[in-house]
VEXDREN-2710 file (C-alpha; in Angstrom, 1 decimal):
% VEXDREN-2710
k/r/px/py/pz
1/MET/9.2/200.9/194.2
2/GLY/9.5/203.2/191.8
3/ASP/8.1/201.3/189.5
4/ILE/4.8/200.7/191.8
5/PHE/4.3/204.8/192.3
6/SER/4.9/204.6/188.4
7/VAL/1.8/202.1/187.5
8/ILE/-0.5/204.2/190.6
9/ASN/0.4/207.2/188.8
10/ASP/-0.3/206.0/185.5
11/PHE/-3.7/204.2/186.9
12/PHE/-5.2/207.5/188.6
13/VAL/-4.4/209.4/185.4
14/ASN/-6.1/206.8/183.0
15/PHE/-9.1/206.7/185.3
16/LYS/-9.5/210.3/185.6
17/SER/-10.0/210.5/181.6
18/ILE/-12.6/208.0/181.5
19/SER/-16.3/209.4/180.5
20/ILE/-19.9/208.6/181.3
21/SER/-19.9/207.0/177.8
22/ASP/-16.9/205.2/178.5
23/ILE/-18.9/204.2/181.9
24/ILE/-22.3/203.2/179.6
25/ASP/-19.9/201.3/177.2
26/ILE/-18.7/199.7/180.0
27/ALA/-22.0/198.1/181.5
28/ILE/-23.6/197.0/178.1
29/MET/-20.8/194.9/177.1
30/ALA/-20.7/193.5/181.0
31/PHE/-24.4/192.6/180.4
32/LEU/-24.3/191.7/177.0
33/ILE/-21.3/189.3/177.9
34/TYR/-23.2/188.1/181.1
35/LYS/-26.2/187.2/178.7
36/PHE/-23.3/185.0/176.1
37/ILE/-22.2/183.1/179.4
38/ASP/-25.8/182.8/180.8
39/LEU/-26.4/181.1/177.1
40/LEU/-23.7/179.2/177.6
41/GLN/-24.7/177.0/180.9
42/LEU/-27.0/175.3/178.3
43/ALA/-26.5/171.8/178.0
44/ASN/-26.8/171.7/174.3
45/SER/-24.3/174.5/174.1
46/LYS/-20.9/172.8/176.1
47/LYS/-19.7/170.5/173.1
48/VAL/-20.5/173.1/170.6
49/ILE/-18.3/175.9/172.8
50/ARG/-15.7/173.3/173.6
51/GLY/-15.4/172.7/169.5
52/VAL/-14.8/176.3/168.9
53/GLY/-11.8/177.0/171.7
54/VAL/-10.1/173.7/170.1
55/ILE/-10.3/176.0/166.7
56/VAL/-9.4/179.4/168.7
57/VAL/-6.7/177.5/169.6
58/SER/-5.3/176.0/167.1
59/LEU/-5.3/179.5/164.9
60/TRP/-3.3/180.7/167.4
61/LEU/-0.6/178.0/167.5
62/SER/-0.9/177.6/163.6
63/THR/-0.1/181.9/163.8
64/LEU/2.5/181.5/166.0
65/PHE/4.4/178.4/164.4
66/HIS/3.7/180.3/160.5
67/LEU/1.5/177.4/159.4
68/TYR/0.3/179.8/157.4
69/THR/-1.9/177.5/154.8
70/VAL/-3.7/175.7/158.5
71/ASN/-3.7/179.5/160.0
72/PHE/-5.3/180.8/156.4
73/LEU/-8.0/177.9/156.3
74/LEU/-9.0/178.4/160.7
75/ASN/-9.5/181.5/159.6
76/ARG/-12.0/181.2/157.1
77/VAL/-13.7/178.4/158.9
78/LEU/-14.4/181.2/161.7
79/GLU/-15.6/183.9/159.3
80/TRP/-18.1/180.9/158.7
81/GLY/-18.6/179.9/162.3
82/VAL/-20.6/183.2/163.0
83/LEU/-22.9/182.2/160.9
84/THR/-22.6/178.4/161.9
85/LEU/-23.4/179.8/165.5
86/VAL/-26.6/181.3/164.5
87/VAL/-27.8/178.0/163.1
88/LEU/-26.8/176.1/165.7
89/PHE/-28.3/178.2/168.4
90/GLN/-31.2/179.7/166.7
91/PRO/-33.5/177.9/169.4
92/GLU/-31.7/179.1/172.7
93/LEU/-31.8/182.9/170.3
94/ARG/-35.2/183.2/169.2
95/LYS/-36.2/182.3/173.5
96/LEU/-34.2/184.9/174.0
97/LEU/-35.6/187.5/171.9
98/GLU/-39.2/186.2/172.9
99/GLN/-38.2/186.8/176.5
100/VAL/-36.8/190.5/175.6
101/GLY/-39.9/191.2/173.0
102/SER/-42.5/189.8/175.9
103/SER/-40.9/191.7/179.0
104/ASN/-43.7/193.5/180.7
105/LEU/-42.5/196.9/179.7
106/SER/-46.3/198.2/179.6
107/ALA/-46.2/198.1/183.6
108/VAL/-43.6/201.3/183.7
109/PHE/-46.8/203.5/182.2
110/SER/-49.8/201.0/183.8
111/SER/-51.2/202.8/186.7
112/ARG/-52.6/200.2/188.7
113/GLN/-49.6/197.7/190.3
114/SER/-49.9/194.8/192.2
115/THR/-49.6/195.3/196.4
116/PRO/-47.9/193.4/198.5
117/ASP/-51.8/191.9/200.0
118/GLU/-52.5/191.3/196.7
119/LEU/-50.0/189.0/196.3
120/GLU/-49.8/187.2/199.8
121/ASN/-53.5/186.5/200.0
122/ALA/-53.0/184.9/196.5
123/ILE/-50.4/182.8/198.1
124/THR/-52.3/181.7/200.8
125/GLN/-55.0/181.1/199.0
126/THR/-53.0/178.4/196.8
127/VAL/-51.3/176.9/199.0
128/GLU/-54.6/176.1/200.8
129/ALA/-56.3/175.5/197.7
130/TYR/-53.0/173.0/196.7
131/ALA/-53.3/171.1/200.3
132/SER/-56.9/170.4/199.5
133/LEU/-56.0/169.0/196.1
134/SER/-53.2/167.3/196.8
135/GLU/-55.1/165.5/199.5
136/SER/-57.7/164.1/196.7
137/LYS/-55.0/164.0/194.1
138/THR/-56.5/166.2/191.8
139/GLY/-54.4/167.6/188.8
140/ALA/-53.5/171.4/189.1
141/LEU/-51.1/173.9/187.3
142/MET/-51.1/177.3/187.9
143/VAL/-48.4/180.0/186.5
144/PHE/-47.4/182.8/188.6
145/GLU/-46.6/185.8/185.5
146/ARG/-43.5/188.4/187.0
147/LYS/-42.0/190.1/184.6
148/ASN/-42.5/188.1/181.3
149/MET/-46.3/189.1/180.4
150/LEU/-47.9/185.3/179.0
151/ASN/-50.7/186.8/176.3
152/ASP/-49.9/184.2/174.0
153/ALA/-50.5/182.0/177.0
154/ILE/-53.7/183.2/178.1
155/ARG/-55.4/184.1/174.7
156/THR/-55.3/179.9/174.1
157/GLY/-57.8/180.0/177.5
158/THR/-61.0/181.8/179.0
159/ALA/-60.1/185.2/179.6
160/LEU/-60.8/186.0/183.2
161/ASP/-60.0/188.8/185.8
162/THR/-60.9/187.8/189.6
163/VAL/-59.0/187.9/193.0
164/VAL/-57.4/184.1/193.7
165/ASN/-59.7/182.0/196.3
166/SER/-59.0/178.7/197.6
167/GLU/-62.6/177.6/196.9
168/LEU/-62.2/179.1/192.7
169/LEU/-59.0/177.2/192.6
170/LYS/-60.9/173.8/193.6
171/ASN/-63.8/174.3/191.2
172/ILE/-61.5/175.3/188.1
173/PHE/-59.5/172.0/189.1
174/TRP/-62.0/169.6/189.1
175/ASN/-61.4/167.0/187.2
176/LYS/-65.0/167.2/185.3
177/ALA/-64.9/171.1/185.4
178/PRO/-64.4/172.2/181.4
179/LEU/-61.1/174.6/182.5
180/HIS/-59.5/171.4/184.3
181/ASP/-57.2/170.4/181.7
182/GLY/-55.4/174.1/181.0
183/ALA/-53.3/176.1/183.5
184/VAL/-54.6/179.2/185.9
185/ILE/-52.8/182.5/184.8
186/VAL/-51.9/184.8/188.3
187/ARG/-50.9/188.1/187.0
188/GLU/-50.4/191.1/190.1
189/GLY/-52.2/189.0/192.6
190/ARG/-55.7/188.2/190.2
191/ILE/-56.5/185.1/188.3
192/VAL/-56.3/186.6/184.4
193/GLY/-56.5/183.5/182.7
194/ALA/-58.1/179.4/182.7
195/GLY/-57.7/176.6/180.9
196/CYS/-53.9/178.2/179.3
197/MET/-52.1/176.0/176.9
198/LEU/-48.5/175.8/178.2
199/PRO/-45.7/175.0/175.7
200/MET/-44.0/172.2/176.3
201/SER/-40.4/171.5/177.4
202/GLY/-37.9/170.7/175.0
203/ASN/-35.3/168.9/177.9
204/VAL/-34.6/165.5/176.5
205/ASN/-33.4/164.3/180.1
206/LEU/-36.6/164.5/182.1
207/SER/-37.2/161.7/184.0
208/ARG/-39.8/159.6/182.4
209/GLU/-41.9/159.8/185.6
210/LEU/-43.2/163.4/184.4
211/GLY/-46.5/163.5/183.0
212/MET/-47.6/166.4/180.1
213/ARG/-49.0/168.6/183.4
214/HIS/-45.0/168.8/184.5
215/ARG/-43.8/169.0/181.5
216/ALA/-45.6/172.7/180.3
217/GLY/-44.9/173.8/183.8
218/ILE/-41.0/173.4/183.7
219/GLY/-41.6/174.6/179.7
220/ALA/-43.6/177.4/181.3
221/SER/-40.5/178.2/183.4
222/GLU/-37.8/177.9/180.6
223/GLN/-39.4/180.4/178.2
224/THR/-40.4/182.8/180.8
225/ASP/-39.7/183.9/184.0
226/ALA/-42.4/182.6/186.0
227/VAL/-43.0/180.8/188.7
228/VAL/-45.3/177.7/188.3
229/ALA/-46.8/175.4/190.8
230/ILE/-48.2/172.0/189.8
231/VAL/-50.4/169.1/191.9
232/SER/-49.6/165.1/190.1
233/GLU/-52.7/164.0/188.9
234/GLU/-51.3/160.4/190.2
235/THR/-49.7/161.2/193.5
236/GLY/-50.9/164.0/194.8
237/SER/-47.3/165.5/194.6
238/ILE/-47.3/168.9/194.7
239/SER/-44.1/170.6/192.3
240/VAL/-42.7/173.8/192.2
241/ALA/-40.8/175.0/188.5
242/VAL/-39.2/177.9/188.5
243/GLY/-36.3/178.3/185.6
244/GLY/-36.6/175.4/183.5
245/MET/-35.8/173.6/187.5
246/LEU/-38.6/171.5/189.1
247/LYS/-38.9/171.2/192.8
248/ARG/-40.3/168.0/193.8
249/HIS/-42.5/166.7/196.7
250/LEU/-43.1/169.4/198.6
251/ALA/-44.8/170.1/201.7
252/PRO/-48.1/172.7/201.8
253/GLU/-45.3/175.1/204.2
254/THR/-42.6/174.4/201.6
255/LEU/-44.8/176.0/198.6
256/GLU/-46.1/178.1/201.2
257/ARG/-42.2/179.3/202.1
258/LEU/-41.5/179.4/198.1
259/LEU/-43.8/181.2/196.9
260/ARG/-42.8/183.8/199.2
261/ASN/-39.4/184.1/198.4
262/GLU/-40.1/184.5/194.4
263/LEU/-43.0/186.4/195.1
264/LEU/-43.2/189.4/197.5
265/PRO/-41.2/191.8/197.6
266/LYS/-38.0/191.6/200.6
267/GLU/-39.1/194.1/202.4
268/LYS/-42.9/193.0/202.6
269/GLU/-41.2/189.2/203.2
270/GLU/-39.1/190.6/205.9
271/GLU/-42.1/192.2/207.5
272/SER/-44.6/189.3/207.0
273/THR/-41.9/187.0/209.1
274/LEU/-41.8/189.4/211.8
275/VAL/-45.1/189.2/212.5
276/THR/-45.5/186.2/212.3
277/LYS/-42.9/185.3/215.0
278/MET/-44.5/188.6/217.0
279/THR/-48.0/186.6/216.9
280/ALA/-46.5/183.0/217.6
281/LEU/-44.3/185.0/221.0
282/PHE/-47.9/186.1/222.0
283/ARG/-49.9/183.5/221.8
284/GLY/-47.0/181.7/223.3
285/LYS/-47.6/183.6/226.3
286/ARG/-51.2/183.8/226.6
287/GLU/-51.4/180.2/226.5
288/ALA/-48.6/179.8/229.0
289/ASN/-50.6/182.5/231.5
290/GLN/-53.7/180.7/230.4
291/ASP/-52.1/177.1/231.7
292/GLY/-51.1/179.3/235.2
293/GLU/-54.6/180.0/235.7
294/ASP/-55.6/176.6/235.4
295/SER/-53.4/175.4/237.4
296/LYS/-54.0/177.9/240.0
297/LYS/-58.1/177.1/240.3
END
């Protein structure tokens, strides 16, 4: 029992010695470890990390059993291994640095911020346009920018500055329109570019059924935090790509719910849901009263 109290006492003594700089130091290291683990989730990384693990275990065993020559060689391998890992993970590291460099830091100092109403209007108009485009099997590709700016992609197309409108979207994606082949980019609830080229996905495991429009949408979602909505020209199927993952064969209602979950602030989303439920409740009561009056007549 005395040992337990001694451990608790040592803990509080050490805890009191922790300074603000120690907390900041731990927080930064935790963030870096989190990003490193996130990097390891890539399919191409697993075998490499497994190999590094084997070398580390072998190094420990060689130290334990006093295998000096093996230990010396493994130490040299680990020293050069850092450079090797940089070469092997060059695409992933470049992607990470691009995301950091393209973060919308200017938004902190910008006077204009999107309102939830603008985003909600953009979502409503997009869903309305996509429902029509899906029925007519007209291909469409829209990118909703979030924290990572897409200025490079916008420069490949035509810069615009207009509200999202369903009729405008249907005109842009009409198969004889000059901008129909590229992507429409939405920033802060407004269209800022059309006919824009997106980077293709480097994922070799994608289904062969997916065309260039889907691969470009997935590529944009892999390299940025954008939400990409796609309509297939062949089948009319609606899909959404987020974080390199593609959700296919969505109904317009599912598309709207997904876009709201990804783009709208949580408090606004809850408010919209409450308003929708109240509206449906009052509509139901009004219809019930109307039916009662009709039955009396």
